[in-house]
Structure formats: structure tokens, C-alpha cells
RODOLO-828438 format. One record per residue (C-alpha): residue number from 1; residue in three letters; x, y, z. Coordinates in Angstrom, 3 decimals. Layout:
BEGIN
REC   k   r     east    north       up
REC NUM ALA        X        Y        Z
...
REM end
This chain:
BEGIN
REC   k   r     east    north       up
REC   1 MET   53.229   93.921  120.870
REC   2 LYS   56.547   92.851  122.395
REC   3 LYS   57.361   90.941  119.192
REC   4 ILE   56.754   94.067  117.090
REC   5 ILE   58.943   96.196  119.319
REC   6 SER   61.643   93.569  119.328
REC   7 LEU   61.443   93.352  115.533
REC   8 ILE   61.679   97.179  115.209
REC   9 LEU   64.690   97.335  117.513
REC  10 LEU   66.386   94.481  115.721
REC  11 THR   65.791   96.154  112.343
REC  12 ILE   67.149   99.491  113.584
REC  13 THR   70.243   97.703  115.005
REC  14 ILE   70.941   95.824  111.779
REC  15 PHE   70.382   98.935  109.684
REC  16 THR   72.704  101.036  111.892
REC  17 LEU   75.448   98.446  111.795
REC  18 ALA   75.154   97.833  108.065
REC  19 PHE   75.317  101.527  107.111
REC  20 SER   77.588  103.024  109.709
REC  21 SER   81.260  103.621  108.916
REC  22 PRO   83.922  102.216  111.166
REC  23 ALA   85.368  104.513  113.733
REC  24 LEU   88.661  106.114  112.927
REC  25 ALA   90.963  104.695  115.488
REC  26 ALA   94.150  106.212  114.158
REC  27 ASP   96.683  107.617  116.643
REC  28 THR   97.955  110.892  115.177
REC  29 ILE  100.493  111.360  118.016
REC  30 ASN  102.047  108.055  116.918
REC  31 GLY  101.597  109.139  113.300
REC  32 ALA  103.654  112.261  114.005
REC  33 LYS  106.527  110.096  115.323
REC  34 ILE  106.312  107.772  112.296
REC  35 PHE  106.213  110.785  109.996
REC  36 SER  109.267  112.311  111.606
REC  37 ALA  111.217  109.019  111.306
REC  38 ASN  110.152  107.970  107.832
REC  39 CYS  108.723  110.868  105.840
REC  40 ALA  110.133  114.195  107.033
REC  41 ALA  113.321  113.836  104.968
REC  42 CYS  111.214  114.445  101.822
REC  43 HIS  108.041  115.973  103.303
REC  44 ALA  109.159  118.261  106.165
REC  45 GLY  106.434  120.729  106.967
REC  46 GLY  104.177  119.179  104.380
REC  47 ARG  106.483  120.107  101.497
REC  48 ASN  107.670  117.714   98.764
REC  49 LEU  111.348  118.042   98.082
REC  50 VAL  111.226  115.715   95.067
REC  51 GLN  108.166  117.342   93.298
REC  52 ALA  107.436  120.723   94.815
REC  53 ASN  104.069  121.014   93.037
REC  54 LYS  102.792  117.858   94.801
REC  55 SER  103.040  118.915   98.472
REC  56 LEU  101.040  117.518  101.335
REC  57 ASN   99.107  120.784  101.634
REC  58 LYS   95.351  120.488  101.444
REC  59 ASN   95.042  122.295   98.103
REC  60 ASP   97.572  119.976   96.439
REC  61 LEU   96.047  116.872   98.014
REC  62 GLU   92.643  117.906   96.643
REC  63 LYS   94.110  118.793   93.251
REC  64 TYR   95.666  115.351   92.868
REC  65 ASN   92.695  113.441   94.349
REC  66 MET   94.677  112.540   97.410
REC  67 TYR   92.560  114.337  100.069
REC  68 SER   91.181  111.255  101.768
REC  69 LEU   92.445  108.833  104.305
REC  70 GLU   91.996  105.971  101.898
REC  71 ALA   94.022  107.656   99.206
REC  72 ILE   96.868  108.552  101.572
REC  73 ILE   96.915  105.044  103.054
REC  74 SER   97.149  103.600   99.541
REC  75 GLN  100.030  105.923   98.596
REC  76 VAL  101.996  105.239  101.750
REC  77 THR  101.356  101.480  101.414
REC  78 ASN  102.115  101.080   97.719
REC  79 GLY  104.278  104.079   96.888
REC  80 LYS  104.098  105.809   93.563
REC  81 ALA  106.688  107.350   91.209
REC  82 ALA  109.617  108.521   93.386
REC  83 MET  107.834  107.675   96.650
REC  84 PRO  108.763  104.210   98.016
REC  85 ALA  106.214  101.706   99.287
REC  86 PHE  106.087  101.315  103.055
REC  87 LYS  104.230   98.022  102.954
REC  88 GLY  106.432   95.591  104.760
REC  89 ARG  108.376   98.351  106.452
REC  90 LEU  105.526   99.723  108.498
REC  91 LYS  102.658   97.799  110.043
REC  92 PRO   99.172   98.527  108.687
REC  93 GLU   98.242  100.424  111.911
REC  94 GLN  101.387  102.547  111.561
REC  95 ILE  100.416  103.386  108.000
REC  96 SER   96.924  104.339  109.232
REC  97 ASP   98.391  106.509  111.983
REC  98 VAL  100.810  108.351  109.747
REC  99 SER   98.125  108.838  107.045
REC 100 ALA   95.697  110.271  109.637
REC 101 TYR   98.497  112.562  110.800
REC 102 VAL   99.098  113.803  107.197
REC 103 LEU   95.410  114.522  106.716
REC 104 GLU   95.157  116.240  110.091
REC 105 GLN   98.182  118.427  109.305
REC 106 ALA   96.851  119.276  105.864
REC 107 ASP   93.636  120.449  107.506
REC 108 GLN   95.626  122.563  109.963
REC 109 GLY   97.932  124.038  107.315
REC 110 TRP  101.012  122.155  108.612
REC 111 LYS  101.406  124.535  111.583
REC 112 ARG  102.643  121.887  113.959
REM end
């Protein structure tokens, strides 16, 4: 009986670990500082001074398939069109923090 219970608990643990997503450990307070220092010149208040139709507002992010942490991290890391790549300039955790901040602000309508 103990072996069966142990086997069941082991199976549940393995299943949980295999199919759970990693916790989001991004620091949006730090992300706000990074955004202010690196992004606000072109994206103050979630706007886009280079291409106004591609703002950081939720509707635009959704429209251009950018409304996910993974998509924003990729854009910040690699750049695209007029946006420079921040890989090498920012550490990966800084990119995660600023990306989480952008997503958080998009959800809040850039009221901060």
C-alpha cells in the first residue's frame, strides 16, 4: 500500500513539474526604471514617436501580435525596424523586467 501511495505521489509531482509554467519573477519596479532610462525617449506614456500606429497600448500590441511577455522580450532583445536591439546593452533579467513593465502598463492603460 505504501508503495502505491508513493508511486501516486511521485507521479503527481512529476506531472506537476512537467506541465507547470515557470513563475514570473520579473521586477516591474525595476522595469519602470529601465524603461525610463532606455525607452521613454520614443515610448513615453506607451506612445511610439517613430510609428504612431504601433504604440505600446494593449490594442496595438494585440493587433501586431505583440501582446505577450515572450513577444515583447524578443522585440527588446533583438530590435526590429527602427527599434534598436538591447541585447548586450541590457542584461537578460533587465529585459525581462522592462518587458513585464510594458505588459503591465498596457493592461493598466499606461496610467502610471
